[in-house]
Each structure stands twice: as C-alpha cells, then as structure tokens.
N, C-alpha and C positions, 0 to 999 in steps of 0.2 A: 504494499500500499504506499503510495507516494505521500509527500507532506500535504499537498493540497487536499487530498482525500481524507487524510487524518484531521486537518483542520475542520473541514466540513462536518465530520463525525462528531468532533468535540463541540462545535458551535451550534449544531442542529437544536439541542434542547434549549439553548439560550435564545436562539433566533425565534423559536416557537413561543417562548415566554414573552419576548418583546412584542411580537405580533399581537398577543393577547392582552397587552397592558391597556389599551384603550378600545372602547366599543361604543357603538350607537345602540340605543335602546328605545323602546316604546313603553310609556308608563301605563300600567294597568290600574293600580290601586294606590292610594296615599293614606297613610296613618299619621295624623298630626298631633297625637296625643302626647307622645314622649318628648324629652328634651331635644332629641334629633329626630327630624321628620324621617319616616321610613317609607320606602316605595317598593311596590312589587313591579318588576320590569321584565319585558321580553327582549332577549338579545337575538342571537342566532335562531334558526328554526329549532323548536323543541328545547329552547334554553330559557327557562324562567327562573328569576331570582326573587326570593322574598326577603323582606325586611332590610333592603339595602339603604344604608344612611345616606341622607342627602345633605351635602354642605351648602350653606346659604351665606351670602355676604352679610356682615354685621349691619343691623339696622334695616334690613330688607328681608321680607319673607313672603311666601305665596304658597298656595295649594294648587298645584296644576291639575287639570282635567285629565281623565283617561284619554289616551291617544296622543298626549304631548310627547315630544321627543327629548331624550336625555343622552348626555354624554357620561360614560362610566369609566372610571379609572380602577384597574386592578393592580394593586402594588405587587411587584415582582412578577406580574403576569399570571398570578394565581387566581383563578375565577372563583375561588371559595370565599373571598372577601373583597367585595367591590365598594366603591364610594361614588355616588352620583355628584358629579362636580358642576354640571349645568343642565338646565331644563329650559326648552323653549317650545313655543306652540305657534306654528306659523299660521294657524287658522284665525288668530286674534292679533297677530303682531301689527303694531301701529307703523304705518308706511309714510313715506314722503317727508321725513324729517330732513332738515338742513344739517350741513356739517357742523358738529359741535353741540346740536340740540340733544336733550335728554328728556325722556317721558316715563311716567308710570302709567299703566293702563291695565284693563281687564277685559274679560270676555263680554261684558254688558255695554261696553262703551264709555265708561268713566275714564277721564284722562286728566292727568296733571302734566303739562308740558312746560319745560324750561326752554322757551323758544328765544330766538334772535331778537324778536321785536316785542315780546310780551311774555309774562308768566300767564299761562292759559289753564284754567280749570273748568272742566266740563263734567257735570254729574247727571246721570239719568234719573236719579230721584232727588233727595234733598241733601244739603250740605250742612253738617253740624260742626260748629266750633265751640269747643268748651274751654274757657279760660277765665281766670279772675278779671282780666282786662284785655280787650281787643283794641289795638290801636291801628288806624289806617292813616298813614301820612301821605297825602296826595293833594295836588293843586286842583284837581278836578274829579269829583266823585258823581258817578251816574248810577243811581239805584234803578234797576230794571231796564236799563238801556238808554239809547240817546234820545234827545228831544223832550225830556220831561219837564215838569214845572219845578221851580226852586223849592227847596225844603228848608224850613227854619231850623236852626240849631239853638241849643241852649245859649242864651245871651243875645240872640239876634233881636232887633226891634221889629215888632209885629203889630200892626193895626188890628185890634181885637174885634173891631166892627166888621171890617172887610175881610180879614184874614190874609191881607197882603203883607209881604215882607217888606219893611221900610229900609232896613240897612243890615248888612251882614252877609247872609248866605247867597252868594252869586255863583258859588262853584259846586254846590250840592244840588242835584236834581233827582226827580223820581218820575219814571214813566207810568 
C-alpha cells in the first residue's frame, strides 16, 4: 500500500466526521418550557432527533413554527449531540429591507423596523406600553395620522366656551 492510500485510509473517519458536523434540518416540534428551548428536527431521510437544544442570541427569543428550517452543529461530527444554531422561516421573512436596516417580525404581520428614514412599528392588534413614565420628544406629534385638529396639552390656553386652543399646542394633532 502506497503512502497516498495509507493517508486516505487514516483520514477517512475524520473526513466523515467533518462532513457530518453541520446539517440542515426541518423543525417538527418546539418545547419552550425548559431553560434551553428544545426542538424535534428532521435531518436526512429517516433521521429525526428529539430534544435538540437551540441556542438563541441574548435578548432575543422566538418559537418557530413547524416547517421552519434550522442549521444544526454536531460537535466532533457526532450525530448523538446536536445544537441548533440558527432557525429561519422563509414563509414569513420580511423582504425589501435596505442595506443596514434591521427588523423584528412575526407570522401575523407585526413589524418593528429600524429603517433608514424612520423607526417603523406596525401591529395587527393593539400596542401596549407599560411604564411608569412614557416620554415622547418630538417637534411634531400626529395622533391617528396626518391632517388632524390641534390637541390641547396641559398648560395650553383654551377658550372654554368655544373649545378653541388660544396658545400653545400647534404641533400636536389628532385625526
């Protein structure tokens, strides 16, 4: 046996493990009760793994739908202990962002986008803000959209007979 054949024979098990280190998977089930989220995933044909831990970035969490795609790492190429390192779902992915923009989104259409021109929040239901104090610092506040009537603020002069604002609020409107 020549040297090249010997090297191939020695490297074959290592090569196989390297090939098995990363895999694409499909999410079947999600358990979000434990400290580390666990997924049931399908990899190759007839290869299902249960209770595979999913690593998530600090401060961000989600529960993917069945059918989402995952990237799984198998340390040392051993399929007995995988870790899901990324999950994506192209069915709901927000599209047409500009370079540098960032967004949070879900399957219902809720969006928080850090855009180039604006911070955009779109909710399909209600938005709830719970805080001891909410401060909005803006030169122009439009409640309910453009073109609304002026809204009096605490301290504005208002004619109590007509309800007209005499002085103060020229930059707060309500549609």
